[in-house]
Each structure stands twice: as structure tokens, then as C-alpha cells.
Backbone as CSV, one residue per row, in Angstrom:
resi,resn,N_x,N_y,N_z,CA_x,CA_y,CA_z,C_x,C_y,C_z
1,MET,115.717,148.849,-17.879,116.009,148.210,-19.139,115.894,146.708,-18.946
2,GLY,115.171,145.998,-19.808,114.921,144.593,-19.644,116.035,143.685,-20.121
3,HIS,116.989,144.185,-20.852,118.070,143.368,-21.374,119.344,144.194,-21.373
4,GLN,120.460,143.519,-21.486,121.741,144.201,-21.414,122.144,144.675,-22.805
5,LEU,122.368,145.965,-22.949,122.754,146.548,-24.231,124.216,146.288,-24.540
6,VAL,125.077,146.419,-23.555,126.521,146.269,-23.756,126.961,144.914,-23.241
7,THR,127.728,144.212,-24.062,128.330,142.935,-23.649,129.822,143.007,-23.942
8,VAL,130.526,141.965,-23.588,131.952,141.890,-23.851,132.161,140.911,-24.997
9,SER,132.877,141.360,-26.016,133.094,140.524,-27.195,134.086,139.405,-26.907
10,ASP,134.282,138.547,-27.895,135.233,137.447,-27.734,136.677,137.929,-27.672
11,VAL,136.918,139.217,-27.940,138.262,139.781,-27.780,138.286,140.773,-26.620
12,ASN,137.340,140.601,-25.685,137.275,141.357,-24.430,137.121,142.861,-24.596
13,THR,136.332,143.294,-25.571,136.030,144.717,-25.717,134.524,144.918,-25.589
14,PRO,134.092,146.060,-25.065,132.653,146.325,-24.944,132.021,146.547,-26.313
15,VAL,130.925,145.863,-26.563,130.231,145.958,-27.849,128.727,145.887,-27.640
16,THR,128.012,146.227,-28.693,126.586,145.969,-28.763,126.291,145.501,-30.177
17,THR,125.042,145.185,-30.448,124.661,144.723,-31.776,123.477,145.518,-32.293
18,SER,123.280,145.454,-33.591,122.123,146.110,-34.204,120.832,145.521,-33.654
19,LEU,120.826,144.242,-33.350,119.638,143.593,-32.791,119.317,144.148,-31.399
20,LYS,120.335,144.319,-30.575,120.113,144.874,-29.238,119.657,146.331,-29.309
21,ILE,120.179,147.075,-30.280,119.729,148.461,-30.467,118.248,148.469,-30.829
22,ALA,117.857,147.610,-31.761,116.449,147.548,-32.174,115.551,147.218,-30.975
23,GLU,115.947,146.229,-30.173,115.161,145.837,-29.005,115.100,146.970,-27.973
24,THR,116.223,147.594,-27.702,116.309,148.636,-26.676,115.489,149.871,-27.044
25,PHE,115.530,150.256,-28.320,114.866,151.483,-28.750,113.505,151.238,-29.383
26,GLY,113.044,149.991,-29.395,111.731,149.694,-29.950,111.638,149.913,-31.444
27,LYS,112.718,149.611,-32.144,112.774,149.775,-33.602,112.735,148.412,-34.276
28,ARG,112.336,148.412,-35.525,112.431,147.179,-36.314,113.889,146.974,-36.698
29,HIS,114.353,145.735,-36.592,115.759,145.455,-36.874,116.125,145.781,-38.315
30,ASP,115.229,145.532,-39.262,115.551,145.842,-40.653,115.774,147.340,-40.854
31,ASN,115.070,148.175,-40.092,115.277,149.621,-40.193,116.618,150.036,-39.586
32,VAL,117.004,149.409,-38.483,118.322,149.684,-37.897,119.415,149.264,-38.871
33,MET,119.247,148.106,-39.493,120.229,147.634,-40.484,120.318,148.608,-41.662
34,ARG,119.186,149.141,-42.089,119.174,150.115,-43.198,119.920,151.381,-42.787
35,ASN,119.717,151.830,-41.549,120.430,153.014,-41.065,121.937,152.781,-41.046
36,ILE,122.353,151.605,-40.626,123.781,151.276,-40.599,124.336,151.238,-42.020
37,ALA,123.590,150.653,-42.947,124.044,150.610,-44.346,124.234,152.028,-44.885
38,THR,123.337,152.932,-44.521,123.466,154.329,-44.950,124.716,154.961,-44.356
39,ILE,124.965,154.725,-43.074,126.167,155.254,-42.419,127.415,154.732,-43.120
40,LEU,127.444,153.446,-43.389,128.618,152.850,-44.047,128.806,153.402,-45.457
41,ARG,127.721,153.572,-46.183,127.787,154.107,-47.554,128.297,155.548,-47.523
42,GLN,127.811,156.349,-46.602,128.205,157.753,-46.518,129.631,157.926,-46.008
43,SER,130.151,156.962,-45.310,131.484,157.095,-44.716,132.602,156.644,-45.646
44,LYS,132.270,156.113,-46.810,133.316,155.604,-47.711,134.324,156.673,-48.096
45,GLY,133.923,157.929,-48.103,134.834,158.995,-48.487,135.724,159.490,-47.362
46,LEU,135.528,158.988,-46.145,136.339,159.444,-45.021,137.766,158.920,-45.138
47,LYS,138.731,159.810,-45.013,140.137,159.396,-45.058,140.627,159.158,-43.648
48,GLY,141.214,158.021,-43.416,141.778,157.701,-42.111,140.731,157.351,-41.062
49,GLY,139.465,157.507,-41.393,138.416,157.182,-40.437,138.112,155.696,-40.478
50,ARG,137.889,155.109,-39.322,137.566,153.692,-39.263,136.294,153.538,-38.452
51,LEU,135.277,153.051,-39.109,134.036,152.767,-38.396,134.108,151.350,-37.876
52,ASN,133.694,151.163,-36.671,133.833,149.868,-36.030,132.531,149.080,-36.046
53,PHE,132.140,148.711,-37.261,130.996,147.840,-37.472,131.538,146.512,-37.987
54,GLU,131.093,145.420,-37.398,131.514,144.098,-37.868,130.270,143.290,-38.222
55,GLU,130.250,142.782,-39.441,129.113,141.961,-39.855,129.105,140.668,-39.062
56,SER,127.921,140.242,-38.684,127.753,139.024,-37.920,126.384,138.432,-38.246
57,ASN,125.990,137.415,-37.516,124.700,136.762,-37.713,124.108,136.365,-36.373
58,TYR,122.801,136.163,-36.378,122.103,135.625,-35.218,121.050,134.652,-35.724
59,LEU,120.546,133.808,-34.846,119.477,132.884,-35.204,118.151,133.484,-34.768
60,ASN,117.208,133.599,-35.719,115.896,134.141,-35.377,115.033,133.057,-34.732
61,ARG,113.790,133.381,-34.471,112.888,132.431,-33.794,112.686,131.146,-34.580
62,GLN,112.820,131.219,-35.894,112.677,130.032,-36.735,114.017,129.313,-36.931
63,GLU,115.023,129.721,-36.124,116.365,129.131,-36.186,117.049,129.371,-37.537
64,LYS,116.695,130.464,-38.219,117.334,130.843,-39.482,118.373,131.915,-39.201
65,SER,119.511,131.783,-39.847,120.578,132.758,-39.685,120.179,134.073,-40.355
66,GLN,120.309,135.171,-39.609,119.958,136.497,-40.104,121.149,137.436,-39.877
67,PRO,121.340,138.423,-40.767,122.466,139.344,-40.595,122.226,140.350,-39.474
68,MET,123.311,140.772,-38.865,123.297,141.859,-37.891,124.697,142.458,-37.883
69,PHE,124.855,143.554,-37.172,126.162,144.166,-37.003,126.504,144.197,-35.526
70,GLU,127.767,143.949,-35.238,128.318,144.143,-33.912,129.113,145.440,-33.995
71,MET,129.090,146.255,-32.940,129.758,147.556,-33.033,130.285,148.018,-31.684
72,ASP,131.245,148.934,-31.751,131.783,149.544,-30.544,130.969,150.782,-30.179
73,ARG,131.389,151.487,-29.153,130.654,152.645,-28.650,130.525,153.747,-29.695
74,ASP,131.597,154.051,-30.426,131.527,155.127,-31.419,130.512,154.815,-32.514
75,ALA,130.523,153.584,-32.984,129.567,153.188,-34.017,128.142,153.216,-33.458
76,PHE,127.976,152.749,-32.220,126.671,152.801,-31.553,126.131,154.227,-31.534
77,MET,126.976,155.181,-31.147,126.546,156.572,-31.072,126.099,157.087,-32.438
78,LEU,126.812,156.721,-33.493,126.408,157.135,-34.837,125.023,156.615,-35.185
79,VAL,124.739,155.391,-34.811,123.445,154.779,-35.133,122.318,155.435,-34.348
80,VAL,122.493,155.607,-33.049,121.383,156.091,-32.225,121.212,157.601,-32.236
81,MET,122.162,158.338,-32.776,122.006,159.787,-32.857,120.732,160.161,-33.612
82,GLY,120.306,159.319,-34.531,119.095,159.590,-35.297,117.814,159.327,-34.526
83,PHE,117.902,158.722,-33.351,116.720,158.410,-32.552,116.457,159.548,-31.568
84,THR,116.324,160.749,-32.053,116.180,161.949,-31.235,115.156,161.772,-30.125
85,GLY,115.584,162.101,-28.913,114.687,162.083,-27.766,114.403,160.711,-27.196
86,GLU,114.945,159.671,-27.780,114.626,158.326,-27.321,115.732,157.690,-26.504
87,THR,116.897,158.329,-26.463,117.996,157.726,-25.713,117.786,157.958,-24.235
88,ASP,118.220,157.033,-23.464,118.012,157.026,-22.029,119.356,157.220,-21.333
89,ASP,119.363,157.979,-20.239,120.604,158.194,-19.495,121.245,156.888,-19.063
90,ALA,120.449,155.891,-18.732,120.995,154.600,-18.297,121.813,153.949,-19.409
91,ILE,121.386,154.127,-20.647,122.125,153.559,-21.783,123.481,154.230,-21.896
92,TYR,123.501,155.556,-21.817,124.765,156.270,-21.890,125.669,155.918,-20.707
93,ARG,125.076,155.762,-19.523,125.878,155.384,-18.348,126.501,154.007,-18.545
94,GLU,125.734,153.078,-19.114,126.244,151.726,-19.327,127.490,151.770,-20.203
95,TRP,127.450,152.585,-21.265,128.618,152.716,-22.138,129.718,153.529,-21.474
96,SER,129.366,154.607,-20.782,130.393,155.489,-20.241,131.229,154.810,-19.173
97,GLU,130.698,153.783,-18.537,131.460,153.054,-17.532,132.510,152.145,-18.159
98,CYS,132.439,151.957,-19.469,133.416,151.136,-20.184,134.519,152.044,-20.707
99,THR,135.753,151.744,-20.338,136.894,152.489,-20.848,137.886,151.503,-21.425
100,GLY,138.304,151.744,-22.649,139.217,150.811,-23.293,138.595,149.436,-23.362
101,ASN,139.283,148.448,-22.820,138.771,147.077,-22.805,138.142,146.714,-21.475
102,SER,137.882,147.708,-20.636,137.374,147.439,-19.304,135.929,147.899,-19.154
103,CYS,135.087,147.002,-18.706,133.690,147.306,-18.386,133.431,146.781,-16.984
104,PRO,133.510,147.651,-15.969,133.418,147.176,-14.596,132.099,146.501,-14.235
105,ASN,131.004,146.853,-14.879,129.712,146.258,-14.522,129.351,145.039,-15.359
106,ILE,130.246,144.624,-16.243,130.011,143.435,-17.049,131.064,142.406,-16.666
107,PRO,130.646,141.259,-16.136,131.633,140.255,-15.737,132.538,139.887,-16.903
108,PRO,133.840,139.677,-16.656,134.785,139.387,-17.728,134.446,138.137,-18.536
109,ASP,133.697,137.195,-17.962,133.381,135.982,-18.704,132.072,136.113,-19.491
110,THR,131.433,137.290,-19.470,130.204,137.490,-20.232,130.564,137.634,-21.704
111,ARG,129.929,136.884,-22.515,130.167,136.940,-23.949,128.868,137.195,-24.655
112,ASP,128.961,137.831,-25.808,127.778,138.097,-26.613,127.377,136.776,-27.257
113,THR,126.281,136.180,-26.787,125.848,134.871,-27.271,124.850,134.967,-28.407
114,SER,124.579,136.203,-28.887,123.604,136.337,-29.971,124.234,136.034,-31.321
115,ARG,125.550,135.908,-31.361,126.237,135.654,-32.635,126.121,134.179,-32.995
116,ALA,125.739,133.933,-34.223,125.617,132.554,-34.697,126.865,132.100,-35.404
117,SER,127.672,133.020,-35.856,128.886,132.634,-36.561,130.074,133.309,-35.948
């Protein structure tokens, strides 16, 4: 894998972003965002369920702020479940090594720097 899928958020929890998912799985980011919007729309009827998607932004190549989502492992799994046959064992291992707020293979001072806001 050429880039790190899982990072540690500013509140010390393992997270990834819609942008990293798009890069990792070779998808267009707008399509990943559309899939997340569908998940969020379909989940509105869930009682007591909490999806861990947080709206955020990143700067594109033209230095323009663009929307993205930051998410935890459960939300990540919901998004990539639709990418049948494309998930890699290394990706699952990267997440499975994270328990609670601990990610042993990610230095504690690593922060997700893709967020613009």
C-alpha cells in the first residue's frame, strides 16, 4: 500500500477519510462521497444507532477546500462493503490492530493532516 489508510485523529482515535478510501481502492472521491450520503440517508431510521461519520474538508491540488468525511472503523466497513472483492487483507490488518484508542503501528503523534478545517 503506497499510503497510510488509518491515522490518529486529533482526539487520539483511529480514523480514515473518504479521500483515503478513494485513493486506496482506486475510486473517484465523488463516488465515495455519494456512497456515504446514501448510507447516511438510509440510516436515518435507525433507533439508537450512531454512525461515526464526521464532515470535514481538504485542500485539493488547486488549493480549494473540498468536502470529505472522516470516519471510524465501523463507518469504514459500511463504506467498503460495497467494493466486493477489492478489499485487501493488509487493510483489514491495519484496522484490526487498532483497539479502542490504541493503534500500536501508528505513532501517537501522527495526526491526519488532510483536514483543512
